[in-house]
N, C-alpha and C positions, 0 to 999 in steps of 0.2 A: 505493499497498499501504500500513495505517495503521503508527504505530507499534508495536503489540502483534502487527501479524504483523512487524515487524523482528528485531520481542525473540524470537518465533518461533521466527527462522532463526535467533537468537544462540544458544538452544537447543536446537537441532533438532544445530546446530556443536558444540559443544557436548559434545553426547550421543557427535557422528564420531569428533569428538579425544579423550574416554575412547574407545572404540572400540576408537579404533587401539592407542592404548596399553595396551587387557585383549590385543592383537591380540598386541603384538611382544611382549609376559611372555609368554604363551599357547605361543610359540613358542619362547621360550629354554628351558622348562620342559615343552616334547613331545618339540624336539633333546636335552639332557638325559639326558631320561628311557630312551631314546634306544639311546644311546650308553651311556651307565651298561649297557643291559641287553644288550646286544651286547659287551657287556667282559666279563662276566662267564664267555660263551662260550667252549667252549676250540678253534672257530674264530679267532685275531686275526688270519687277513687281511683279512674281513670286515668287523673291526676298523678294523685302519692301512689300508684302502686304503676304506674308506665306504660300498661296492660289497653291496648294492643302492642307491641314493644315494632319501634319500625325501626327495619332493619339498614335505609337507607345509606342515615350517617355514620353506621362501622363499616358498610362498605365501601364507603370512600373514605375515611382515616384510610384501614388494611387499602384500599387502588393509591392513595395519597401514601404511603410506606413505602408499596412496590417501587413506585413512582422515584422516588427519591433518593431507592434503594441502584435503581438501573439509571438514573440518573450521571449517581458519582460515580458509580462503577465507569460508565464509557469515560464521565473526566480526568480519573484518576490514568483509565489504560490510554489514554489521544498525550495527557500530559506526559504520562513515560515516556508512552516510543517520542514523545518530540526533544524531552529532553536527555533522555538516552541510545534513540532509535538515529 
């Protein structure tokens, strides 16, 4: 691979890192808006027990971790090649 290819890989890693952070922020916003909407309902049991469970915020957090891990790995690989390659 040429140096340009490694720079593209590094850019893709940065994109994955950015998308991971966006997923974390979006999951927090979605979870907060969901529980805020439940808190004004008369049925307090649903609010206190968090039932039914909403898997979406948790899925976004897991996806965010995966994107960040892949992005960091891509940046580290590209950086190592550009430094020592």
